[in-house]
DSSP file (Angstrom, degrees, kcal/mol; ACC not computed):
  #  RESIDUE AA STRUCTURE BP1 BP2  ACC     N-H-->O    O-->H-N    N-H-->O    O-->H-N    TCO  KAPPA ALPHA  PHI   PSI    X-CA   Y-CA   Z-CA
    1    1 A X              0   0    0      0, 0.0     2,-0.3     0, 0.0    51,-0.0   0.000 360.0 360.0 360.0 129.2    2.0   18.3  -13.3
    2    2 A X        -     0   0    0      2,-0.0     2,-0.5     1,-0.0    51,-0.5  -0.688 360.0-143.1 -93.3 139.6    4.1   15.2  -13.7
    3    3 A X        -     0   0    0     -2,-0.3     2,-0.5    49,-0.1    49,-0.2  -0.880  12.4-164.1-101.0 129.0    4.1   12.3  -11.2
    4    4 A X  E     -A   51   0A   0     47,-2.7    47,-3.1    -2,-0.5     2,-0.4  -0.959   4.9-165.3-112.6 130.0    7.3   10.5  -10.5
    5    5 A X  E     +A   50   0A   0     -2,-0.5     2,-0.3    45,-0.2    45,-0.2  -0.956  17.4 154.4-119.5 133.8    7.2    7.1   -8.9
    6    6 A X  E     -A   49   0A   0     43,-1.8    43,-2.9    -2,-0.4     3,-0.1  -0.947  47.8 -80.0-146.7 166.4   10.2    5.4   -7.3
    7    7 A X  E     -A   48   0A   0     -2,-0.3    41,-0.3    41,-0.2    39,-0.0  -0.320  58.1 -98.3 -63.6 152.0   11.0    2.8   -4.6
    8    8 A X        -     0   0    0     39,-2.0     2,-0.3    28,-0.0    -1,-0.1  -0.323  37.0-165.3 -69.7 155.9   10.9    4.1   -1.1
    9    9 A X    >   -     0   0    0     -3,-0.1     3,-2.5     1,-0.0     4,-0.2  -0.938  36.8-105.7-135.1 161.6   14.1    5.0    0.8
   10   10 A X  G >  S+     0   0    0     -2,-0.3     3,-1.7     1,-0.3     4,-0.2   0.777 116.4  68.6 -60.9 -26.2   14.6    5.6    4.5
   11   11 A X  G 3  S+     0   0    0      1,-0.3     3,-0.3     2,-0.1    -1,-0.3   0.674  91.9  62.7 -64.9 -15.5   14.8    9.3    3.8
   12   12 A X  G <> S+     0   0    0     -3,-2.5     4,-2.7     1,-0.2     3,-0.3   0.475  73.1 102.9 -85.2  -3.2   11.1    9.2    3.0
   13   13 A X  H <> S+     0   0    0     -3,-1.7     4,-2.8     1,-0.2     5,-0.2   0.856  76.9  49.1 -55.5 -46.0   10.1    8.0    6.5
   14   14 A X  H  > S+     0   0    0     -3,-0.3     4,-2.2    -4,-0.2    -1,-0.2   0.916 114.8  44.9 -63.4 -42.6    8.7   11.3    7.8
   15   15 A X  H  > S+     0   0    0     -3,-0.3     4,-2.4    -4,-0.3    -1,-0.2   0.915 114.3  48.8 -66.9 -42.5    6.5   11.9    4.7
   16   16 A X  H  X S+     0   0    0     -4,-2.7     4,-2.3     1,-0.2    -2,-0.2   0.907 111.1  51.2 -63.0 -41.2    5.3    8.3    4.8
   17   17 A X  H  X S+     0   0    0     -4,-2.8     4,-1.6    -5,-0.3    10,-0.2   0.912 110.1  49.0 -62.1 -43.3    4.6    8.6    8.5
   18   18 A X  H  X S+     0   0    0     -4,-2.2     4,-1.5     1,-0.2    -2,-0.2   0.909 112.1  47.8 -63.7 -43.3    2.6   11.8    7.9
   19   19 A X  H  X S+     0   0    0     -4,-2.4     4,-1.4     1,-0.2    -1,-0.2   0.869 107.1  57.0 -67.1 -35.5    0.5   10.2    5.1
   20   20 A X  H  X>S+     0   0    0     -4,-2.3     5,-2.5     1,-0.2     4,-0.6   0.877 103.4  54.5 -61.6 -36.8   -0.1    7.1    7.2
   21   21 A X  H ><5S+     0   0    0     -4,-1.6     3,-1.0     1,-0.2    -1,-0.2   0.892 103.5  55.1 -63.6 -39.6   -1.7    9.4    9.8
   22   22 A X  H 3<5S+     0   0    0     -4,-1.5    -1,-0.2     1,-0.3    -2,-0.2   0.856 106.1  52.7 -59.7 -33.8   -4.0   10.8    7.1
   23   23 A X  H 3<5S-     0   0    0     -4,-1.4    -1,-0.3     2,-0.1    -2,-0.2   0.636 128.2-100.4 -77.3 -14.3   -5.1    7.2    6.5
   24   24 A X  T <<5S+     0   0    0     -3,-1.0     2,-0.4    -4,-0.6    -3,-0.2   0.657  90.4 113.5 104.0  20.1   -5.9    6.8   10.2
   25   25 A X      < -     0   0    0     -5,-2.5     2,-1.1    -6,-0.1    -3,-0.1  -0.710  41.0-177.4-123.9  79.4   -2.7    4.9   11.3
   26   26 A X        +     0   0    0     -2,-0.4     2,-0.3    -5,-0.2    -8,-0.1  -0.655  17.8 153.2 -83.6  99.9   -0.8    7.1   13.7
   27   27 A X        -     0   0    0     -2,-1.1    -6,-0.1   -10,-0.2    -2,-0.1  -0.804  49.0 -87.6-116.6 166.5    2.4    5.3   14.6
   28   28 A X     >  -     0   0    0     -2,-0.3     4,-2.2     1,-0.1     5,-0.1  -0.263  32.3-115.9 -70.3 159.5    5.6    6.9   15.7
   29   29 A X  H  > S+     0   0    0      1,-0.2     4,-2.6     2,-0.2     5,-0.2   0.889 117.8  55.2 -60.3 -40.0    8.3    7.9   13.2
   30   30 A X  H  > S+     0   0    0      1,-0.2     4,-2.3     2,-0.2    -1,-0.2   0.889 107.3  49.3 -63.0 -38.7   10.6    5.3   14.8
   31   31 A X  H  > S+     0   0    0      2,-0.2     4,-2.7     1,-0.2    -1,-0.2   0.896 110.2  51.2 -65.7 -40.0    8.0    2.5   14.2
   32   32 A X  H  X S+     0   0    0     -4,-2.2     4,-2.8     2,-0.2    -2,-0.2   0.930 110.4  48.9 -61.0 -45.2    7.6    3.7   10.6
   33   33 A X  H  X S+     0   0    0     -4,-2.6     4,-2.5     2,-0.2    -2,-0.2   0.919 111.4  49.6 -61.0 -44.4   11.4    3.5   10.1
   34   34 A X  H  X S+     0   0    0     -4,-2.3     4,-1.7     2,-0.2    -2,-0.2   0.931 113.0  46.5 -60.7 -46.6   11.5    0.0   11.6
   35   35 A X  H  X S+     0   0    0     -4,-2.7     4,-2.3     1,-0.2    -2,-0.2   0.911 111.7  51.4 -62.2 -43.0    8.6   -1.2    9.4
   36   36 A X  H  X S+     0   0    0     -4,-2.8     4,-3.2     1,-0.2     5,-0.2   0.909 106.4  54.0 -62.4 -42.1   10.2    0.4    6.3
   37   37 A X  H  X S+     0   0    0     -4,-2.5     4,-1.3     1,-0.2    -1,-0.2   0.896 110.1  47.7 -59.3 -40.2   13.6   -1.3    7.0
   38   38 A X  H  < S+     0   0    0     -4,-1.7    -1,-0.2     2,-0.2    -2,-0.2   0.916 113.6  46.8 -67.5 -42.4   11.8   -4.7    7.1
   39   39 A X  H >< S+     0   0    0     -4,-2.3     3,-1.5     1,-0.2     6,-0.3   0.939 113.0  48.5 -63.2 -47.3    9.9   -4.0    3.9
   40   40 A X  H 3< S+     0   0    0     -4,-3.2    -1,-0.2     1,-0.3    -2,-0.2   0.753 109.1  55.2 -67.0 -22.7   13.0   -2.8    2.1
   41   41 A X  T 3< S+     0   0    0     -4,-1.3     2,-0.5    -5,-0.2    -1,-0.3   0.392  95.7  80.9 -89.9   3.8   15.0   -5.8    3.3
   42   42 A X    X   -     0   0    0     -3,-1.5     3,-1.1    -4,-0.2    -4,-0.0  -0.932  60.6-157.1-117.3 130.5   12.5   -8.4    1.9
   43   43 A X  T 3  S+     0   0    0     -2,-0.5    -1,-0.1     1,-0.2    -4,-0.0   0.622  96.3  64.1 -75.8 -11.2   12.3   -9.6   -1.7
   44   44 A X  T 3  S+     0   0    0     20,-0.1    20,-3.0    19,-0.1     2,-0.3   0.316 100.4  62.7 -91.2   7.5    8.6  -10.5   -1.0
   45   45 A X  E <   - B   0  63A   0     -3,-1.1     2,-0.3    -6,-0.3    18,-0.2  -0.926  58.0-175.0-128.4 152.8    7.7   -6.9   -0.4
   46   46 A X  E     - B   0  62A   0     16,-2.6    16,-2.5    -2,-0.3     2,-0.3  -0.984   1.4-177.7-141.2 153.4    7.7   -3.7   -2.5
   47   47 A X  E     - B   0  61A   0     -2,-0.3   -39,-2.0    14,-0.2     2,-0.3  -0.969   3.9-176.5-152.6 137.7    6.9   -0.1   -1.6
   48   48 A X  E     -AB   7  60A   0     12,-2.2    12,-2.2    -2,-0.3     2,-0.3  -0.939  13.2-146.2-134.1 152.3    6.9    3.0   -3.8
   49   49 A X  E     -AB   6  59A   0    -43,-2.9   -43,-1.8    -2,-0.3     2,-0.5  -0.902  12.0-139.1-115.6 150.4    6.3    6.7   -3.3
   50   50 A X  E     -AB   5  58A   0      8,-2.7     7,-2.8    -2,-0.3     8,-1.0  -0.926  21.2-164.9-106.4 133.1    4.7    9.1   -5.7
   51   51 A X  E     +AB   4  56A   0    -47,-3.1   -47,-2.7    -2,-0.5     2,-0.4  -0.962  12.0 175.9-123.5 134.1    6.4   12.5   -6.0
   52   52 A X  E >  S- B   0  55A   0      3,-2.5     3,-1.9    -2,-0.4   -49,-0.1  -0.994  74.8  -7.1-137.3 131.2    5.0   15.7   -7.5
   53   53 A X  T 3  S-     0   0    0    -51,-0.5     3,-0.1    -2,-0.4    -1,-0.1   0.852 130.2 -56.1  52.9  38.3    6.7   19.0   -7.5
   54   54 A X  T 3  S+     0   0    0      1,-0.2     2,-0.4     0, 0.0    -1,-0.3   0.523 115.9 111.5  77.7   5.9    9.5   17.5   -5.3
   55   55 A X  E <  S-B   52   0A   0     -3,-1.9    -3,-2.5   -40,-0.0     2,-0.6  -0.927  71.7-122.1-118.2 136.0    7.0   16.5   -2.6
   56   56 A X  E     +B   51   0A   0     -2,-0.4    -5,-0.2    -5,-0.2     3,-0.1  -0.647  37.6 167.3 -72.8 120.1    6.0   12.9   -1.6
   57   57 A X  E     +     0   0A   0     -7,-2.8    25,-3.5    -2,-0.6     2,-0.3   0.357  57.1   7.1-119.6   2.4    2.3   12.8   -2.1
   58   58 A X  E     -BC  50  81A   0     -8,-1.0    -8,-2.7    23,-0.3     2,-0.3  -0.967  53.7-163.3-173.3 160.5    1.5    9.1   -1.9
   59   59 A X  E     -BC  49  80A   0     21,-2.3    21,-2.3    -2,-0.3     2,-0.3  -0.988   2.3-163.2-149.8 158.7    2.8    5.7   -1.2
   60   60 A X  E     -BC  48  79A   0    -12,-2.2   -12,-2.2    -2,-0.3     2,-0.4  -0.995   1.8-167.4-141.9 144.4    1.9    2.1   -1.7
   61   61 A X  E     +BC  47  78A   0     17,-2.6    16,-2.2    -2,-0.3    17,-1.6  -0.997  11.6 172.5-130.8 136.6    3.1   -1.2   -0.1
   62   62 A X  E     -BC  46  76A   0    -16,-2.5   -16,-2.6    -2,-0.4     2,-0.3  -0.966   6.0-172.0-140.8 158.5    2.5   -4.7   -1.4
   63   63 A X  E     -BC  45  75A   0     12,-2.2    12,-2.8    -2,-0.3     2,-0.4  -0.991  32.0-101.3-150.4 154.3    3.7   -8.1   -0.5
   64   64 A X  E     - C   0  74A   0    -20,-3.0     2,-0.5    -2,-0.3    10,-0.2  -0.645  38.4-157.6 -76.4 130.1    3.6  -11.7   -1.6
   65   65 A X  E     - C   0  73A   0      8,-3.7     8,-2.0    -2,-0.4     2,-0.5  -0.948   6.6-166.6-116.3 127.5    1.1  -13.6    0.4
   66   66 A X        +     0   0    0     -2,-0.5     2,-0.4     6,-0.2     6,-0.1  -0.955   8.7 175.3-118.0 127.1    1.3  -17.4    0.8
   67   67 A X    >   -     0   0    0     -2,-0.5     3,-0.6     3,-0.4    -2,-0.0  -0.953  34.3-131.0-124.6 146.3   -1.6  -19.5    2.1
   68   68 A X  T 3  S+     0   0    0     -2,-0.4    -1,-0.1     1,-0.2     4,-0.1   0.879 106.5  46.6 -62.0 -37.3   -1.7  -23.2    2.3
   69   69 A X  T 3  S+     0   0    0      2,-0.1     2,-0.3    -3,-0.1    -1,-0.2   0.511 113.3  41.7 -91.2  -5.0   -5.1  -23.4    0.7
   70   70 A X  S <  S-     0   0    0     -3,-0.6    -3,-0.4     3,-0.0     2,-0.1  -0.874  88.6 -89.9-135.2 168.1   -4.7  -21.0   -2.2
   71   71 A X        -     0   0    0     -2,-0.3    -2,-0.1     1,-0.1    -6,-0.1  -0.479  60.5 -90.3 -69.3 149.0   -2.2  -20.1   -4.9
   72   72 A X        -     0   0    0     -2,-0.1     2,-0.3    -6,-0.1    -6,-0.2  -0.241  52.8-179.1 -58.0 151.8    0.2  -17.3   -3.8
   73   73 A X  E     -C   65   0A   0     -8,-2.0    -8,-3.7    34,-0.1     2,-0.4  -0.948  29.5-111.0-146.1 165.0   -1.0  -13.8   -4.6
   74   74 A X  E     -Cd  64 110A   0     35,-2.9    37,-2.9    -2,-0.3     2,-0.4  -0.854  32.3-162.4 -98.4 136.8    0.2  -10.2   -4.2
   75   75 A X  E     -Cd  63 111A   0    -12,-2.8   -12,-2.2    -2,-0.4     2,-0.7  -0.973  19.7-129.8-123.0 133.8   -1.7   -8.1   -1.6
   76   76 A X  E     -Cd  62 112A   0     35,-2.9    37,-0.6    -2,-0.4   -14,-0.3  -0.718  23.5-175.0 -76.7 118.8   -1.7   -4.3   -1.3
   77   77 A X  E     -     0   0A   0    -16,-2.2     2,-0.3    -2,-0.7   -15,-0.2   0.765  65.1  -3.7 -87.7 -28.1   -0.9   -3.7    2.3
   78   78 A X  E     +C   61   0A   0    -17,-1.6   -17,-2.6     2,-0.0    -1,-0.3  -0.950  54.5 176.7-165.3 143.8   -1.4    0.0    2.2
   79   79 A X  E     +C   60   0A   0     -2,-0.3     2,-0.4   -19,-0.2   -19,-0.2  -0.941  12.1 165.9-150.0 126.1   -2.0    2.8   -0.2
   80   80 A X  E     -C   59   0A   0    -21,-2.3   -21,-2.3    -2,-0.3     2,-0.4  -0.994  15.7-167.2-145.0 139.3   -2.5    6.5    0.6
   81   81 A X  E     -C   58   0A   0     -2,-0.4   -23,-0.3   -23,-0.2     5,-0.1  -0.986  43.3 -95.8-121.0 134.3   -2.5    9.6   -1.5
   82   82 A X    >   -     0   0    0    -25,-3.5     3,-2.7    -2,-0.4     4,-0.4  -0.185  33.4-123.2 -48.5 134.0   -2.3   13.0    0.2
   83   83 A X  T 3  S+     0   0    0      1,-0.3     3,-0.4     2,-0.2    -1,-0.2   0.716 111.1  58.1 -58.4 -21.5   -5.9   14.4    0.6
   84   84 A X  T 3  S+     0   0    0      1,-0.2    -1,-0.3   -27,-0.0    -2,-0.1   0.501 110.4  42.8 -84.6  -4.1   -4.9   17.5   -1.3
   85   85 A X  S X  S+     0   0    0     -3,-2.7     3,-0.5   -28,-0.2     5,-0.4   0.226  82.4 128.8-125.3  11.8   -3.8   15.5   -4.4
   86   86 A X  T 3   +     0   0    0     -3,-0.4    -3,-0.0    -4,-0.4    -4,-0.0  -0.286  63.2  30.1 -73.2 158.3   -6.6   12.9   -4.7
   87   87 A X  T 3  S+     0   0    0      1,-0.1    -1,-0.2    -2,-0.0     0, 0.0   0.811  88.5 105.1  63.9  34.7   -8.5   12.2   -7.9
   88   88 A X  S <  S-     0   0    0     -3,-0.5    -2,-0.1     0, 0.0    -1,-0.1   0.194 100.9 -96.6-122.8  11.4   -5.5   13.2  -10.1
   89   89 A X  S  > S+     0   0    0      3,-0.0     4,-2.0     4,-0.0     5,-0.1   0.516  91.7 119.0  88.4   5.3   -4.4    9.7  -11.1
   90   90 A X  H  > S+     0   0    0     -5,-0.4     4,-2.3     2,-0.2     5,-0.2   0.937  75.4  46.2 -72.7 -47.1   -1.8    9.2   -8.4
   91   91 A X  H  > S+     0   0    0      1,-0.2     4,-2.6     2,-0.2     5,-0.2   0.912 113.0  51.7 -59.8 -42.4   -3.4    6.2   -6.7
   92   92 A X  H  > S+     0   0    0      1,-0.2     4,-2.6     2,-0.2    -1,-0.2   0.917 109.1  49.9 -60.1 -44.9   -4.0    4.6  -10.1
   93   93 A X  H  X S+     0   0    0     -4,-2.0     4,-1.7     1,-0.2    -1,-0.2   0.888 110.8  49.8 -63.3 -39.3   -0.3    5.1  -11.1
   94   94 A X  H  X S+     0   0    0     -4,-2.3     4,-1.8     2,-0.2    -2,-0.2   0.920 110.9  48.8 -65.5 -43.7    0.8    3.6   -7.8
   95   95 A X  H  X S+     0   0    0     -4,-2.6     4,-2.2     1,-0.2    -2,-0.2   0.922 110.1  51.7 -62.4 -43.5   -1.4    0.5   -8.3
   96   96 A X  H  X S+     0   0    0     -4,-2.6     4,-2.0     1,-0.2    -1,-0.2   0.840 106.0  55.6 -63.4 -31.8   -0.2    0.1  -11.8
   97   97 A X  H  X S+     0   0    0     -4,-1.7     4,-2.0     2,-0.2    -1,-0.2   0.905 108.6  47.3 -64.8 -40.9    3.4    0.2  -10.5
   98   98 A X  H  X S+     0   0    0     -4,-1.8     4,-2.8     2,-0.2    -2,-0.2   0.867 107.7  56.4 -68.0 -35.6    2.5   -2.7   -8.1
   99   99 A X  H  X S+     0   0    0     -4,-2.2     4,-2.1     2,-0.2    -2,-0.2   0.923 108.0  48.0 -60.6 -42.8    0.9   -4.6  -11.0
  100  100 A X  H  X S+     0   0    0     -4,-2.0     4,-1.9     2,-0.2    -2,-0.2   0.906 111.5  49.7 -64.4 -41.0    4.2   -4.3  -12.9
  101  101 A X  H  X S+     0   0    0     -4,-2.0     4,-1.2     2,-0.2    -2,-0.2   0.905 108.1  54.5 -62.6 -40.4    6.1   -5.5   -9.8
  102  102 A X  H  <>S+     0   0    0     -4,-2.8     5,-2.5     1,-0.2     3,-0.5   0.907 106.5  51.4 -59.4 -42.6    3.6   -8.4   -9.5
  103  103 A X  H ><5S+     0   0    0     -4,-2.1     3,-1.9     1,-0.2    -1,-0.2   0.901 105.8  54.4 -60.6 -41.0    4.4   -9.4  -13.1
  104  104 A X  H 3<5S+     0   0    0     -4,-1.9    -1,-0.2     1,-0.3    -2,-0.2   0.759 106.8  52.3 -65.6 -22.7    8.1   -9.4  -12.3
  105  105 A X  T 3<5S-     0   0    0     -4,-1.2    -1,-0.3    -3,-0.5    -2,-0.2   0.372 115.8-118.7 -90.0   2.6    7.3  -11.8   -9.5
  106  106 A X  T < 5 +     0   0    0     -3,-1.9     2,-0.5     1,-0.2    -3,-0.2   0.852  69.5 139.2  60.7  36.2    5.5  -14.1  -11.9
  107  107 A X      < -     0   0    0     -5,-2.5    -1,-0.2    -6,-0.1    -2,-0.2  -0.947  36.2-173.2-116.5 131.3    2.3  -13.5   -9.9
  108  108 A X        +     0   0    0     -2,-0.5     2,-0.5    -3,-0.1    -1,-0.1   0.318  61.5  75.2-107.4   6.9   -1.0  -13.1  -11.7
  109  109 A X        -     0   0    0    -37,-0.2   -35,-2.9    -7,-0.1     2,-0.5  -0.978  51.9-176.2-127.9 126.5   -3.3  -12.2   -8.8
  110  110 A X  E     -d   74   0A   0     -2,-0.5     2,-0.3   -37,-0.2   -35,-0.2  -0.980   9.9-179.4-121.0 128.1   -3.5   -8.9   -6.9
  111  111 A X  E     -d   75   0A   0    -37,-2.9   -35,-2.9    -2,-0.5     2,-0.3  -0.828  10.1-170.8-122.7 160.7   -5.7   -8.4   -3.9
  112  112 A X  E     -d   76   0A   0     -2,-0.3     2,-0.4   -37,-0.2   -35,-0.1  -0.974  15.0-143.2-149.2 140.7   -6.5   -5.6   -1.6
  113  113 A X        -     0   0    0    -37,-0.6     2,-0.4    -2,-0.3    -2,-0.0  -0.847  22.5-171.8-100.5 141.4   -8.5   -5.5    1.7
  114  114 A X        -     0   0    0     -2,-0.4    -2,-0.0     8,-0.0     8,-0.0  -0.994  28.7-108.8-140.7 130.7  -10.6   -2.4    2.2
  115  115 A X    >   -     0   0    0     -2,-0.4     3,-1.8     1,-0.2     7,-0.1  -0.282  28.5-126.7 -55.1 136.8  -12.5   -1.2    5.3
  116  116 A X  T 3  S+     0   0    0      1,-0.3    -1,-0.2     6,-0.0     6,-0.1   0.731 108.1  60.7 -61.0 -21.6  -16.3   -1.4    4.6
  117  117 A X  T 3  S+     0   0    0      1,-0.2     2,-1.7     2,-0.1    -1,-0.3   0.654  81.8  85.3 -79.7 -15.6  -16.6    2.2    5.6
  118  118 A X    <>  +     0   0    0     -3,-1.8     4,-1.8     1,-0.2     3,-0.3  -0.489  49.7 160.3 -89.4  69.7  -14.3    3.5    2.8
  119  119 A X  H  > S+     0   0    0     -2,-1.7     4,-1.8     1,-0.2    -1,-0.2   0.856  71.4  53.2 -62.6 -38.4  -17.0    3.7    0.1
  120  120 A X  H  > S+     0   0    0     -3,-0.2     4,-2.0     1,-0.2    -1,-0.2   0.871 107.8  52.4 -64.8 -35.3  -15.0    6.0   -2.1
  121  121 A X  H  > S+     0   0    0     -3,-0.3     4,-2.4     2,-0.2    -1,-0.2   0.873 104.4  55.8 -68.1 -36.8  -12.1    3.6   -2.0
  122  122 A X  H  X S+     0   0    0     -4,-1.8     4,-2.3     1,-0.2    -2,-0.2   0.928 108.8  47.8 -58.9 -44.5  -14.3    0.8   -3.1
  123  123 A X  H  X S+     0   0    0     -4,-1.8     4,-2.4     2,-0.2    -2,-0.2   0.899 108.8  55.1 -63.0 -40.9  -15.3    2.8   -6.1
  124  124 A X  H  X S+     0   0    0     -4,-2.0     4,-1.1     1,-0.2    -2,-0.2   0.947 111.1  42.7 -57.4 -51.6  -11.6    3.6   -6.8
  125  125 A X  H  <>S+     0   0    0     -4,-2.4     5,-2.2     1,-0.2     3,-0.4   0.882 111.7  54.6 -66.9 -36.9  -10.6   -0.1   -6.9
  126  126 A X  H ><5S+     0   0    0     -4,-2.3     3,-1.7     1,-0.2    -1,-0.2   0.911 105.0  54.0 -61.2 -41.8  -13.7   -1.1   -8.9
  127  127 A X  H 3<5S+     0   0    0     -4,-2.4    -1,-0.2     1,-0.3    -2,-0.2   0.791 104.9  55.6 -62.4 -27.0  -12.8    1.5  -11.6
  128  128 A X  T 3<5S-     0   0    0     -4,-1.1    -1,-0.3    -3,-0.4    -2,-0.2   0.429 127.7 -97.7 -86.9   1.6   -9.3   -0.1  -11.8
  129  129 A X  T < 5S+     0   0    0     -3,-1.7    -3,-0.2     1,-0.3     2,-0.1   0.421  77.4 139.0 100.1  -1.9  -10.9   -3.5  -12.5
  130  130 A X      < -     0   0    0     -5,-2.2     2,-0.4    -6,-0.1    -1,-0.3  -0.496  36.7-155.9 -70.6 145.6  -10.8   -5.0   -9.1
  131  131 A X        -     0   0    0     -2,-0.1     2,-0.3     0, 0.0    -5,-0.0  -0.969  22.0-108.5-124.9 145.3  -13.9   -7.0   -8.2
  132  132 A X        +     0   0    0     -2,-0.4     3,-0.1     1,-0.2   -10,-0.0  -0.533  40.9 166.2 -70.8 127.2  -15.3   -7.8   -4.8
  133  133 A X        +     0   0    0      1,-0.4     2,-0.3    -2,-0.3    -1,-0.2   0.570  59.5   6.9-117.0 -16.3  -14.8  -11.4   -4.0
  134  134 A X        -     0   0    0      2,-0.0     2,-0.4     0, 0.0    -1,-0.4  -0.981  50.1-148.1-164.8 149.4  -15.4  -11.7   -0.3
  135  135 A X        +     0   0    0     -2,-0.3     2,-0.3    -3,-0.1    -3,-0.0  -0.988  33.1 163.6-120.0 136.4  -16.6   -9.8    2.8
  136  136 A X        -     0   0    0     -2,-0.4     2,-0.4     2,-0.0    -2,-0.0  -0.933  34.0-122.2-146.7 167.7  -15.1  -10.7    6.1
  137  137 A X        -     0   0    0     -2,-0.3     2,-0.5     2,-0.0    -2,-0.0  -0.873  23.8-135.8-110.0 148.2  -14.5   -9.5    9.7
  138  138 A X        -     0   0    0     -2,-0.4     2,-0.4     2,-0.0    -2,-0.0  -0.907  16.4-165.2-105.6 129.9  -11.1   -9.2   11.2
  139  139 A X        -     0   0    0     -2,-0.5     2,-0.4     2,-0.0    -2,-0.0  -0.929  11.2-179.4-112.7 139.5  -10.6  -10.5   14.7
  140  140 A X        -     0   0    0     -2,-0.4     2,-0.4     2,-0.0    -2,-0.0  -0.989  14.5-168.2-140.7 145.6   -7.5   -9.5   16.7
  141  141 A X        -     0   0    0     -2,-0.4     2,-0.4     2,-0.0    -2,-0.0  -0.997  24.7-126.8-131.3 139.3   -6.1  -10.3   20.1
  142  142 A X        -     0   0    0     -2,-0.4     2,-0.5     2,-0.0    -2,-0.0  -0.732  23.7-145.7 -85.1 131.7   -3.2   -8.4   21.7
  143  143 A X        -     0   0    0     -2,-0.4     2,-0.6     0, 0.0    -2,-0.0  -0.862   6.2-139.5-102.5 127.5   -0.4  -10.7   22.8
  144  144 A X        -     0   0    0     -2,-0.5     2,-0.2     2,-0.0    -2,-0.0  -0.762  17.4-145.6 -88.4 122.4    1.4   -9.9   26.0
  145  145 A X              0   0    0     -2,-0.6    -1,-0.0     1,-0.1     0, 0.0  -0.611 360.0 360.0 -86.6 147.3    5.1  -10.5   25.7
  146  146 A X              0   0    0     -2,-0.2    -1,-0.1     0, 0.0    -2,-0.0   0.508 360.0 360.0 -68.6 360.0    7.2  -11.7   28.7
């Protein structure tokens, strides 16, 4: 079975939304469309889908991250492969696509944040040459808009 990878298009929204739910991020289709439009409209973002047998079976999103205290880097914001297609090289192909995009951006550092509970995902990234550099906690506050 051949994997075809291409940039996302708005027609992919329903499939991307469904896969996001598998990852544990259930947002509405309209929110997914809104997010996709912003990603597709930014030169500092990229997003790709993996297609097999005419079906979207995975997606990846990455973006340029700028911090005052470090050199800019590319960060994988999300990666999911349909649970029925895992361990077939699809995630690896998507990551390598982002690596090529990173090169086109003249950026030599790629990072990813991963929930401490996702042990299989840690192994996946380690096999691809990523090394753990930091462990952190995320703090969040909801802001009430007027």
